[in-house]
N, CA and C of each residue as an Amber inpcrd file, in Angstrom:
protein
   330
  11.4220000  18.7150000 -48.5730000  11.3580000  18.2850000 -47.2060000
  12.7310000  18.4210000 -46.5380000  13.7930000  17.9680000 -47.2180000
  15.1260000  18.0400000 -46.6300000  15.5950000  19.4730000 -46.4820000
  15.1150000  20.3600000 -47.3590000  15.4910000  21.7720000 -47.2280000
  14.9660000  22.3550000 -45.9190000  13.7510000  21.9820000 -45.5340000
  13.2010000  22.5050000 -44.2800000  13.9420000  21.9220000 -43.0840000
  14.2760000  20.6340000 -43.1500000  15.0410000  20.0080000 -42.0690000
  16.4150000  20.6600000 -41.9700000  17.0580000  20.8740000 -43.1190000
  18.3740000  21.5090000 -43.1370000  18.2980000  22.9240000 -42.5690000
  17.2360000  23.6410000 -42.8890000  17.0690000  25.0000000 -42.3750000
  16.8950000  25.0220000 -40.8700000  16.0640000  24.1150000 -40.3660000
  15.8500000  24.0260000 -38.9170000  17.1440000  23.6280000 -38.2250000
  17.8310000  22.6480000 -38.7990000  19.0980000  22.1810000 -38.2390000
  20.1190000  23.3230000 -38.2070000  20.2020000  24.0770000 -39.2810000
  21.1430000  25.1980000 -39.3470000  20.8400000  26.2570000 -38.3020000
  19.5640000  26.5760000 -38.1270000  19.1850000  27.5660000 -37.1110000
  19.5060000  27.0660000 -35.7110000  19.2930000  25.7670000 -35.4770000
  19.6250000  25.1900000 -34.1750000  21.1220000  25.3150000 -33.9060000
  21.9360000  24.9530000 -34.8860000  23.3790000  25.0140000 -34.6770000
  23.8680000  26.4490000 -34.5510000  23.2750000  27.3560000 -35.3110000
  23.6470000  28.7670000 -35.1770000  23.3320000  29.2700000 -33.7760000
  22.1900000  28.8850000 -33.2540000  21.8150000  29.3020000 -31.9070000
  22.7660000  28.7010000 -30.8780000  23.1310000  27.4360000 -31.0780000
  24.0480000  26.7840000 -30.1440000  25.4190000  27.4390000 -30.1920000
  25.8620000  27.8230000 -31.3680000  27.1710000  28.4630000 -31.5010000
  27.1850000  29.8570000 -30.9040000  26.0460000  30.5230000 -30.8970000
  25.9780000  31.8900000 -30.4080000  26.0410000  31.9970000 -28.8930000
  25.9210000  30.8770000 -28.2150000  25.9710000  30.9090000 -26.7510000
  27.3800000  31.2340000 -26.2860000  27.4420000  31.8610000 -25.1560000
  28.7370000  32.2060000 -24.5750000  29.3940000  30.9570000 -24.0020000
  30.7030000  30.9380000 -24.0370000  31.4470000  29.8420000 -23.4260000
  31.4260000  30.0060000 -21.9210000  31.9140000  28.9950000 -21.2310000
  31.9170000  29.0250000 -19.7660000  32.7230000  30.2010000 -19.2200000
  33.7670000  30.6270000 -19.9730000  34.5920000  31.7380000 -19.4940000
  33.9810000  33.0990000 -19.8380000  32.7840000  33.1190000 -20.4380000
  32.0850000  34.3670000 -20.7160000  32.3940000  34.9870000 -22.0580000
  33.3870000  34.4680000 -22.7720000  33.7250000  35.0210000 -24.0890000
  32.8120000  34.4310000 -25.1420000  32.4880000  35.2400000 -26.1240000
  31.6130000  34.7930000 -27.2050000  32.4210000  33.9870000 -28.2120000
  31.8280000  32.9300000 -28.7140000  32.4830000  32.1330000 -29.7530000
  32.3070000  32.8110000 -31.0930000  33.2980000  32.6680000 -31.9370000
  33.1490000  33.1770000 -33.2970000  32.5130000  32.0780000 -34.1270000
  31.3710000  32.3650000 -34.7270000  30.6170000  31.3520000 -35.4580000
  31.4120000  30.8220000 -36.6330000  31.4870000  29.5150000 -36.7170000
  32.1250000  28.8630000 -37.8380000  33.6360000  28.8290000 -37.7740000
  34.2560000  29.4330000 -36.7940000  35.7080000  29.4360000 -36.7110000
  36.1920000  28.1130000 -36.1400000  37.0350000  27.4000000 -36.8900000
  37.5340000  26.1350000 -36.3780000  38.4470000  26.3510000 -35.1750000
  38.4580000  25.3840000 -34.2890000  39.2870000  25.4720000 -33.0960000
  40.7180000  25.1010000 -33.4510000  41.6340000  25.9550000 -33.1110000
  43.0450000  25.6490000 -33.2810000  43.7380000  25.9860000 -31.9780000
  44.4560000  25.0430000 -31.4300000  45.1950000  25.3170000 -30.2120000
  46.5870000  24.7250000 -30.3510000  47.5620000  25.5150000 -30.0200000
  48.9290000  25.0300000 -30.0940000  49.3850000  24.7070000 -31.5000000
  48.8290000  25.3630000 -32.5090000  49.2590000  25.1420000 -33.8840000
  48.6980000  23.8790000 -34.5150000  47.7530000  23.2080000 -33.8610000
  47.1570000  22.0070000 -34.4390000  46.2390000  22.3890000 -35.5860000
  46.0390000  21.4400000 -36.4970000  45.1480000  21.6960000 -37.6320000
  43.7000000  21.6810000 -37.1670000  42.8400000  22.3130000 -37.9150000
  41.4140000  22.3380000 -37.6040000  40.8090000  20.9750000 -37.9350000
  39.8280000  20.5110000 -37.1460000  39.1770000  19.2210000 -37.4370000
  38.4250000  19.2740000 -38.7630000  38.4040000  18.1520000 -39.4710000
  37.6320000  18.1100000 -40.7080000  36.1890000  17.7320000 -40.3980000
  35.3420000  17.7180000 -41.4040000  33.9170000  17.5070000 -41.1670000
  33.6110000  16.1290000 -40.6160000  34.4000000  15.1190000 -40.9470000
  34.1410000  13.7830000 -40.4270000  34.5560000  13.6800000 -38.9540000
  35.6290000  14.3550000 -38.5810000  36.0110000  14.4020000 -37.1650000
  34.9460000  15.1460000 -36.3590000  34.4450000  16.2270000 -36.9270000
  33.3890000  16.9950000 -36.2640000  32.1300000  16.1490000 -36.1120000
  31.7620000  15.4240000 -37.1530000  30.5650000  14.5770000 -37.0950000
  30.7290000  13.4670000 -36.0640000  31.8990000  12.8360000 -36.0320000
  32.1340000  11.7620000 -35.0600000  32.0750000  12.3000000 -33.6350000
  32.6880000  13.4520000 -33.4140000  32.6620000  14.0540000 -32.0760000
  31.2460000  14.4620000 -31.6950000  30.5100000  15.0200000 -32.6490000
  29.1430000  15.4770000 -32.3960000  28.2280000  14.3030000 -32.0550000
  28.2770000  13.2530000 -32.8430000  27.4000000  12.0960000 -32.6280000
  27.7540000  11.3850000 -31.3270000  29.0440000  11.2210000 -31.0530000
  29.4240000  10.5540000 -29.8040000  29.0120000  11.4000000 -28.6000000
  29.1130000  12.7220000 -28.7110000  28.6770000  13.6020000 -27.6210000
  27.1640000  13.5250000 -27.4330000  26.4250000  13.4400000 -28.5230000
  24.9670000  13.2910000 -28.4310000  24.6110000  11.9700000 -27.7540000
  25.3260000  10.9060000 -28.1070000  25.0590000   9.5960000 -27.5150000
  25.3320000   9.6050000 -26.0140000  26.3030000  10.4140000 -25.5930000
  26.6490000  10.5060000 -24.1710000  25.9340000  11.6630000 -23.4790000
  25.0920000  12.3870000 -24.2140000  24.3310000  13.5230000 -23.7030000
  25.2430000  14.5720000 -23.0440000  26.3460000  14.8880000 -23.7420000
  27.3300000  15.8550000 -23.2530000  27.1570000  17.1630000 -24.0250000
  26.3590000  18.0740000 -23.4910000  26.0050000  19.3130000 -24.1910000
  27.2290000  20.1690000 -24.5090000  28.1880000  20.2050000 -23.6250000
  29.3850000  21.0210000 -23.8680000  30.1570000  20.5120000 -25.0800000
  30.3390000  19.1960000 -25.1730000  31.0400000  18.6320000 -26.3350000
  30.2120000  18.7630000 -27.6090000  28.8940000  18.6900000 -27.4880000
  28.0210000  18.8780000 -28.6520000  28.2450000  20.2680000 -29.2300000
  28.2130000  21.2680000 -28.3730000  28.4030000  22.6510000 -28.8280000
  29.7950000  22.8700000 -29.3850000  30.8000000  22.2550000 -28.7750000
  32.1660000  22.4100000 -29.2690000  32.3050000  21.8180000 -30.6650000
  31.8270000  20.5920000 -30.8460000  31.9330000  19.9310000 -32.1500000
  31.1250000  20.6700000 -33.2080000  29.9770000  21.2290000 -32.8300000
  29.1440000  21.9720000 -33.7770000  29.8390000  23.2370000 -34.2560000
  30.7800000  23.7510000 -33.4940000  31.5000000  24.9550000 -33.8810000
  32.6950000  24.7120000 -34.7830000  33.0590000  23.4700000 -34.9850000
  34.2390000  23.1690000 -35.7900000  34.0360000  23.3800000 -37.2780000
  32.8420000  23.1220000 -37.7690000  32.5500000  23.2190000 -39.2000000
  31.2110000  23.9150000 -39.3880000  30.8750000  24.2310000 -40.6220000
  29.5920000  24.8760000 -40.9070000  28.4500000  23.8930000 -40.6350000
  27.2340000  24.4160000 -40.4110000  26.0890000  23.5230000 -40.1850000
  25.8570000  22.5540000 -41.3490000  26.0710000  23.0320000 -42.5610000
  25.8740000  22.1710000 -43.7320000  26.8850000  21.0320000 -43.7510000
  28.1440000  21.3580000 -43.4440000  29.1870000  20.3350000 -43.4250000
  28.9240000  19.3240000 -42.3160000  28.5090000  19.8050000 -41.1480000
  28.2030000  18.8990000 -40.0430000  27.0320000  17.9910000 -40.4030000
  26.0140000  18.5430000 -41.0250000  24.8610000  17.7540000 -41.4450000
  25.2840000  16.6620000 -42.4240000  26.1320000  17.0130000 -43.3810000
  26.6350000  16.0280000 -44.3390000  27.4330000  14.9480000 -43.6220000
  28.3050000  15.3450000 -42.6910000  29.1320000  14.3860000 -41.9670000
  28.3080000  13.4400000 -41.1130000  27.2860000  13.9720000 -40.4320000
  26.4090000  13.1270000 -39.6090000  25.6460000  12.1550000 -40.5040000
  25.1690000  12.6260000 -41.6480000  24.4630000  11.7490000 -42.5880000
  25.3850000  10.6400000 -43.0850000  26.6100000  10.9970000 -43.4330000
  27.5720000  10.0010000 -43.9210000  27.8910000   8.9830000 -42.8230000
  28.0570000   9.4480000 -41.6060000  28.3180000   8.5530000 -40.4790000
  27.1470000   7.5990000 -40.2660000  25.9240000   8.1140000 -40.3430000
  24.7390000   7.2650000 -40.1810000  24.6760000   6.1940000 -41.2650000
  24.9480000   6.5850000 -42.4960000  24.9210000   5.6170000 -43.6010000
  25.9600000   4.5260000 -43.4010000  27.1670000   4.9360000 -43.0320000
  28.2370000   3.9520000 -42.8290000  27.9320000   3.0310000 -41.6500000
  27.3480000   3.5740000 -40.5990000  27.0100000   2.7650000 -39.4270000
  25.9370000   1.7370000 -39.7680000  24.9200000   2.1560000 -40.5050000
  23.8480000   1.2310000 -40.8940000  24.3980000   0.1370000 -41.8040000
  25.2570000   0.5010000 -42.7280000  25.8480000  -0.4960000 -43.6330000
  26.7040000  -1.4840000 -42.8480000  27.5090000  -0.9880000 -41.9100000
  28.3650000  -1.8700000 -41.1060000  27.5110000  -2.8240000 -40.2640000
  26.4670000  -2.3000000 -39.6380000  25.5860000  -3.1620000 -38.8410000
  24.8530000  -4.1810000 -39.7190000  24.4370000  -3.7500000 -40.8880000
  23.7370000  -4.6610000 -41.7970000  24.6510000  -5.8200000 -42.2060000
  25.9050000  -5.5150000 -42.4990000  26.8540000  -6.5820000 -42.8570000
  27.1000000  -7.5040000 -41.6700000  27.2390000  -6.9110000 -40.4800000
  27.4920000  -7.6960000 -39.2720000  26.3210000  -8.6200000 -38.9550000
  25.1040000  -8.1360000 -39.1410000  23.8990000  -8.9080000 -38.8270000
  23.4120000  -9.7540000 -40.0040000  24.0410000  -9.5730000 -41.1630000
  23.6260000 -10.2610000 -42.3920000  22.1650000  -9.9500000 -42.7130000
  21.8180000  -8.6660000 -42.6190000  20.4810000  -8.1770000 -42.9360000
  20.6110000  -7.0150000 -43.9170000  19.4870000  -6.5870000 -44.4560000
  19.5150000  -5.4520000 -45.3680000  19.6600000  -4.1480000 -44.5750000
  20.2780000  -3.1300000 -45.1770000  20.3790000  -1.8360000 -44.4970000
  19.0130000  -1.2700000 -44.1130000  18.0080000  -1.5020000 -44.9390000
  16.6620000  -1.0190000 -44.6440000  16.1200000  -1.6490000 -43.3570000
  16.3040000  -2.9660000 -43.2140000  15.8350000  -3.6730000 -42.0180000
  16.5500000  -3.1600000 -40.7730000  17.8640000  -2.9720000 -40.8870000
  18.6550000  -2.4920000 -39.7500000  18.2410000  -1.0750000 -39.3680000
  18.0860000  -0.1990000 -40.3520000  17.7040000   1.1910000 -40.0770000
  16.3440000   1.2540000 -39.3880000  15.3990000   0.4810000 -39.8750000
  14.0670000   0.4740000 -39.2650000  14.1210000  -0.0860000 -37.8480000
  14.9540000  -1.1080000 -37.6230000  15.0890000  -1.6820000 -36.2840000
  15.7170000  -0.6680000 -35.3210000  16.7260000   0.0560000 -35.7760000
  17.3800000   1.0540000 -34.9260000  16.4120000   2.1600000 -34.5100000
  15.4910000   2.4960000 -35.3830000  14.5190000   3.5460000 -35.0890000
  13.2620000   3.0030000 -34.4080000  13.2140000   1.6960000 -34.1980000
  12.0620000   1.1080000 -33.5230000  10.8280000   1.0290000 -34.3920000
  11.0220000   1.0060000 -35.6870000   9.8910000   0.9240000 -36.6270000
   9.6050000  -0.5310000 -36.9480000   8.3590000  -0.8530000 -37.2590000
   8.0490000  -2.2400000 -37.6480000   8.6990000  -2.5530000 -38.9930000
   9.0400000  -3.8110000 -39.1820000   9.6600000  -4.1910000 -40.4510000
   8.6470000  -4.0500000 -41.5760000   9.1390000  -3.6090000 -42.7090000
   8.2590000  -3.3230000 -43.8420000   8.0250000  -4.5530000 -44.6790000
């Protein structure tokens, strides 16, 4: 099941990366952004930028963050961020991670 989700996710990110930038130049797929000699973002920075851009519905930042790392690395980073967020909320609310995750998704408690 996760292989199919990963495949769909990868195709989505590949398609997003293939779009032209606002200045009309094509992005190089998978090439990390470096400007002014700065280091390339790591997968956790990419995941944080991607998730925050999704939360703010900022398509330009979503596409930029998706281009920083490979689709697999971004998927891993987003998964790790989700796990850490659920654990932090569970500790804050003094509830189980399962209860918090189901509440965040609007599912009935099990």
